[in-house]
N, C-alpha and C positions, 0 to 999 in steps of 0.2 A: 288488550289490557283489561284486567278484571276490574269490575266496579267495586266500590267500597263495600256494598252489601254482599257481593259474592265472596270477598275476602273475609269478612266477618263470619259468614256462614261456614266457610271452610275451616276457619279457626275454631269455631264452636264445635263442629263435628270432630276435629282433631282432639280438642280438649276432652270431649266426652269419651272418645276412644281410649285416650290415655287413662282417664279416671276408671273406666271399666276394666282395663288391663291391670291397673294397680290394685283394684279391689278384688280381683278374681282369686288371688293367692296362688300358691305353687300347685296345689292340687285342684284340678277342675272338678266342679260338682257333677254328680251322676246325672245323666240325661233323663228327663222325664220319660216314662213309659206309657204311651197312649193306649187306650182301650179300644178294641175293635170288635164289632158285632158281626157275625157271619149269618146271613139270612138264607133261607131255602132258595135254591136255584130253580129257574123255570124248567118244567119238564120237557123232555124231547118230544117232538111231534110224533115220531114213529113208535114210541113205547109209552103212551100215557097211562096214568093210573097206577104206576108201580113205585112211586115215591123215589124215583131216580134223582130228582132234583134235591130232595132232602138228603139222600145218601151222598150226593156230590158235595153238598154243604158240610156234612159231617166229615167227609174226607179232607176238605179244605181246612176246616176247623182243626183237625188233628195235625195237619201239616204246619199250620201256623203255630200251634202250641208247641210243637217239636222245635220249630225255628227259634222260639223264645224272643222274637224280635219285638212283638207287642204283647200286651195283656189281652187275653181273649175273654169275652163275655160268655158265661156258661150257655151252652146251646139250649138247655131247658128253659132258661130265663128268656131267651130270644123267642122260642116257640110260644111260651106263655103270653108274652107281650103281643105277638102277632094274633094269637087266638082272642085275646081280650079286645083288640081293635078290629077283629074280623078282617084281617088283611092276609093276602096270600100273593105269591109271585105271579106275574112280574110286579115289582114294587116301584111306585112313582118316587121321584126324588123327595117330594114333600113327605111321603110316608116314611122314608128312611130317616129324614130329619127328625120327625116326631118320635119314631121308635128309638133312634139314637139318643135323643135327649132323655127319654124315659129310662133307657138303660145306662145312662151316663157314659156313652161311648161316642167320642168325637169322630171315630172312623166307622164306616159301614162297608161291608163287602157283599155284593149281590151279583148274580149272574145267571147263566143258563147253560143247560146241557145241549149243545148244538147237534151232536151226533152220538147215538148209542146203538151200535149194531152188534148183533150176536149171530155168529155162523155156527149152527148146530153141527154141520158136517165136519168142519175143521176144529170144532170145540174151541172157539176163540171169541173174543169180544173187543170192540174198538170204541173208544169214546173221545169226544172233543168237548172241553168245557171252557167257557170264557167268563171273566168276572171284571167288575169295575169297582174301584176303590173311591168312595165318596166321603168328603168331610161333612159331618152332619150339622155344623154350626151355620154354614151358609149354603150348603147344598152343591158345592163345586165338585166336579169330577177331577180326581187327582191322578189316576193312572188306570190302565187297563192291561189285562194279561190273558193268555190262553194256554191251555195244557192239552196235549194230545198223547194218547197212550193206547196200548193194546195188551191183551193178556191171552195166554193159551194154556190149555190143560195138558201139560207135558207129562202124560202118564199118571196124572192125578185125577181122582174121581170128583171133579168140581161141577157143581150145578151152574146153569147159566147166570143166575143171580150172583154167585160167588165170583164168576169170571168178570162180570160187570164191576163188582166192588173192587176187585184187584186192579182193574184198569182205571177206575176212578181214583184209587189211592195214588197210582203213579202219575196220572194227569194232574191231580191236586198238588202233588209235590213239585211238578214242573211249574205250575201256575204260581205257587207261593215263592219259589226261587226267583221267578221273573219279577214279581212284585217287590221283593226285598233284595234285589241285586245291587246293593250299595253298602258301604261301611257306615255304621251308626255314627252320626255326627250332629252337631247343632251349633247354636251360638246364643248370644245375648243381645237383646234389643238395646241400642244406645239411645236413639231418639227417633221421633217422627218429624219429617220435614213438612213445611207448609203445603206442599203439593200432594201430601198423603203418603209419599214413599217412606218406608221404614229402613233405618240404618241399623245394620247388624255388625256385631263384633264376632268373628268366627275364627276358628283355628286354621292354620295353613294346611295342615294334613290331619285327617282327611278334610278337604275343603268342600265348598258348595259350588254348584254349577248353575248357569242360567237355565231357568225352567224348573228347578227343584221346588218341591212343595214342602212347606214346613207347617207344623202345628205350634202355636204359641201358648205357653202356660204361664199363669200368674198365681203364685201361692199354691202350686200343685194342681190347679184346676185349669182346664182348657179355656183360653180367652180369645182365640181367633186362629186364622190360617193365612199363610203368606205364599206368594210365588216369587222366587228369586228372579230379578230383572237385570241386574248388572253385578259383576264381580271384578274387583281390582285388588291390587296388592294391599291397599289401605282400608277400603270399606266394601261392604256388600249392601246393595239396595234391593228391596223387595216391595211388591205391591200387595195390599191386603186382598184376600179372597173372602174373608169373613172376619167380623170384629172391627173395632176401631179404638182410638185412644190408647195405642200401644205405648208402654212406658219403659223408661230405662230400667233394666233389671229383669224384664220379662224374659223367660227362657224359650228358645225356639229349637225344635227338634225335626230333623229330616224324616219325612214319612213316604215320599214318593220321588222317583227320578225318571 
């Protein structure tokens, strides 16, 4: 048997959900578009000093811009911020947070080129790149992905650097597709429970899953991050990764699965 307190709490949550649904109108508002900053990748040990990490980041930036999933911070602005702070890869989480706040980017993408091999005899190149998506409000890791690709000069007069760049472009495309392999969706904050869990009103399709990471926006500005903890037919519960005092009407958007 439920206690009176449990019954009152369920009634309040239900009432808040009904109010949110009634106030949403027939046309759902457009989802907020988070800004992501792509930082130089760590250089591969076997080919140092050739800016391969920067070229990998440029390729990932181009693939993200083509996907149009998030708004990308201009790479020149990212490089300038890193130079001003005298920071270079590998980046500590605290550095990504500081740079992300400076660039007004709640998402940061950094990684490394694990493999970069050039076979002069076969006129081919093979690369492996990996990256981690971090929310810069609290410094939590949201997702990780890897891309593997190779390129060959099939009758083309390609220099080794061109082969590497071609392989990097393909690997970057695979990496970005892995990071964004979900339908854009989100929801609206209904209330925050006394135990800190956040109640969300989300559409049935496409819905959210346990483990999904969300960015929360208030008035168009990032206000925090959440991780989905439980999903049912009536409510979705999430735990804060960053931020607090989430309010009814705050918008949440899926950024990692």
